[in-house]
N, C-alpha and C positions, 0 to 999 in steps of 0.2 A: 237736758239742758237745751236741745234744739227746740222741744216743745214749748217749754218755757219762753225761749226767746220768741218764737213765734207769736204766743200769746201777748207778749209784751208789745210787738208791733201791731197787732190787730186791735188791742184794746185801749192800752193807756201806759205810757212811759212813767207815769206817777205811780202806778202800782209797782212797776220794777224798782224804781228809786226807793219805794219804801220798804220793798223786801230787802234789797242790798243794806240797807242802813240800819235796819232793825236786826240784822245778823242772818246768815244762810242756816237756819235750823229746819228741821223737820216739821216741827209745828207751825212754824210762821208760814212756810210754804203750804202747808194744809189748809190754813185759814185763807191765804191769798188764792189758792187754787179753787176753794169754794166759792169765794166772792167773784171770781172771774167767771165762774158758771153763773152766778146771778147776772153779770154784765151780759153775758151772751142772751140770756132771756130778756133783758131789757133792749137789747139790740135787736130782738126778733127771732132769736133762736129757740129751737125746742129742746125741752127737757128730756132726757132720758131716764132719770132717776128722781124720785121724791126727796127733796131736799128737808133735812131735820137738823136740830141743834145736837142731837145725841143719839147715837147707836148704842144700846145697851144690852149686853148678852149675859144672861142668868144662867150660871153654872150650878147646878143644885146636887149634892152628895145624896145618892140613894144606896150606899153600900150596905153590906150585911149589918153593921153596927146600929144602923138605923133601924129600929124596930118599927112595927106598924102604926103604933101610937105616935112615935116620934116623926115618923114619915107624915102623917096627917098634921100634926102640929106645925111641921115645916111647911107644907103645901098650903096649909090654911093662913099661914103667916103672909105668903105672897098675895094670896088671892084678897085677904083683907087689907094689905098695904095698898094695893092698886084701887080698891074701893073708898080708902081713906081721903078725907079732904085734905090733909097734910100732903099726901103725895100728888093728887089731883092738881093742887094749887101749885106745887113745885114745877110740874109740867107746864102749867098755863103761863108762869112766870119765866121760864127757862128760854135760853136761846132759841129763836124762831117759834116758840111756843108749840113745840111738837118734839116727840121722840119716837125712835123705833126700837121695840124690844123683842127679843126671842127668849124663850123658856126651854132650857136643855137640862135634862137628868144625866149622870155620869155615875159609873161605879168602878169596874175593873178597866185594865189596859184596852181593851176593844169594846168597851161598853159606854158608848156615847149616844144618846136619842135626842133628836129634836122634838120635843113634846108639842110646844106651839111656835111656829115659824114667825118669821120677822112681821110685826104688826106695828102699824101706824097708831100712836096714841096722841090725840090733840084737842080731846075735850072730855067731858065725863062720860058720855055714852061709850066713847071707844075705850077709855080706862077700865070701865065696868065690863065691857065685853071681853078685854082681855083676861080680866079676873075670871070670869066664867069660863073663858077657854082653858085656863090653868085648872080650874076646879073639875073640869070634865075629864081630865087626863087620868090613866091609870099608872101606876108604879112601873116603871121600865125594867129595872135592876134591882139585884140585892147581892152583890159579889164584893170583890176587893175594894181598896182605895187607891185609885190611880189619878191624883189631882194633876200632875205635870202633863201625863198624856192626855187628859180632858183639855186643858189649856192649850198645850201644842197642837192638838189634832182639829180643835174647833175654832181658833182664832180666825182662820181663813174665812169664817162665815160672814165676816164684816165686808168683804167684797173687794171692790177694787182699791180702796184706801190701803189695804195692807197686801195688795198683790193677788187677791183670790179672785174668784168668779162674782161678777156683779149681782146683788141680791135685792135691787129694786130700790135702793136708799143710798143717799150719800150724806155725809154728816160733818160738822165741825169737830166731833170728838167721838172716839171709840172706846168704850169702857167694858171691861169684864168684871162681873161679880160672882164671886166664888163663896159658897157657903158648905160648911161641912163640919163633921165630928171627929176626924182623925188625920194624922199625917199619911202621906204617900207610902203605901206599902207594895204597889203592884206595877208602876210604870214601867214599860219596856221600850218605847219609841224615844222617850225624853228622860233617861235614866239619872243623868246628873242632877244634883241638887238644885232647884229652881230652873231645871232645864226647859220645861215647856213655857215658863213665865218669861225666861231670857229670849226665847224664840219669838214670842208675840211682841214683846216691846221691841226687839230688833227690826221686827217687820212694819212696826208703825203703830201698835195699840198704843192709847195715850195712857191709860191707867188701868191697873187690876187691883180691885179692892177685896179685901177678905173678910168674911164674916165667920170666924170659928166658932162653933158651939161648944163650949168648955166642957171639960170632964177627963178627957186624956191628958196625961202628963206633956207639959211642954209644948201643948198644942199652939198657944198663943205665939210663942218664940217660932214655931215652925211657920206659921203663917206669915209672922213679920219678915223672916228672913227668906223665905221660899216662894211665897204666894204674891205677896204685895209687890207691885211694880210700878214704873214710871213715876206718875204724880199721884199715885193711889195711896189708900190709908187701910187700916185694920180696925175694925168695930166688933167687939165680941159679944155673944150672948152668953148668959151665965149658964143657961141648960136650954133645953127645947122648950119649956114652958116661957122663956124670956124671949124666944126667937121672934114672936110677932112683934114686940115693941122694937127689937134691935134692928130688924130688917126694914121696918117702916121708916126709922131714924136714917138707916144707911141710905136708902132710896132717896129720901129727901135732900141727903148731902150730896150724893153723886150727881142727881139730876140738876141741882142748883149750883153747881160749879160753873164759873165763868172764866174766859180766857184772862191772861196776863194783860196789864195795861199797854204793854208795847203791841200785843196782838190786836187789842181794840184799835189802837193807833192805826194799824195796817188796814184794817177792816173799814176805818174811817176815810182813809186815803183811797182805798180801793173803790169804795162806792162813789167818790167824787168822779174818779176816773170813769165809772160806769155810767154817770150822769152825763159825762161829756160825750161818751159813745152814743148815748141815746139822742142828745142834742144833734150830734154830727149827721146821725141816721135820719132824723126829721127833716133836715135842712136838705138833704140829698132827694127827699121824696116831693 
């Protein structure tokens, strides 16, 4: 609270009034803090991280139930999605016109591998480059299925927004995208139903979206009750042959998400305050 009060004094009472009137929620504070960062830049400050509209963490199931053919269908689904006009257009039209994405494979309780690190995507070339990076990876694991440990151990990769170590980006939204063909059977650190999901949402992750690849009994129910989190959703693939269609549609939906009207109002008021800061700075010089 002391930091927030200091920022109010330094930049604009308008921002603080808007913040309190719209409700003291973590989401609104996140938008406000992001805009305050923009205000600092307008006032002549230096950016320590690249600002994007969305940080998207792709958590991809490569457990033993996914055979080599299915693994390739899944991986190529991601590759082709980021090469697609639909996803690239969604990125261009999204908040700030840019996103940061990381591609992570997971399997058993201690099996999580960052295959492609955080990457800025803000145009066709960078989207195609990210797709090529995914295409060049080799399968990391083929073990048990520990969805909750994957979520619970990896969400800190979002960095400072969730209490983790800085990752070079700051964003308006942090979203986890989980795909897989089975329910959890191996988590050890987050053993409660939905334990990893709950930890991530409590830390400040905005949404966890699930893409179950159907075949296992009650898998859709498991993803709905234990994987989906925050303002997330579940979108199923009928099978691995259907994965390419499903992941493209899912990426478009999560990238295209926009803040609530009240959050947009806060951003607008904050930008007015940022403009006032800049005008005062100009007058002093």
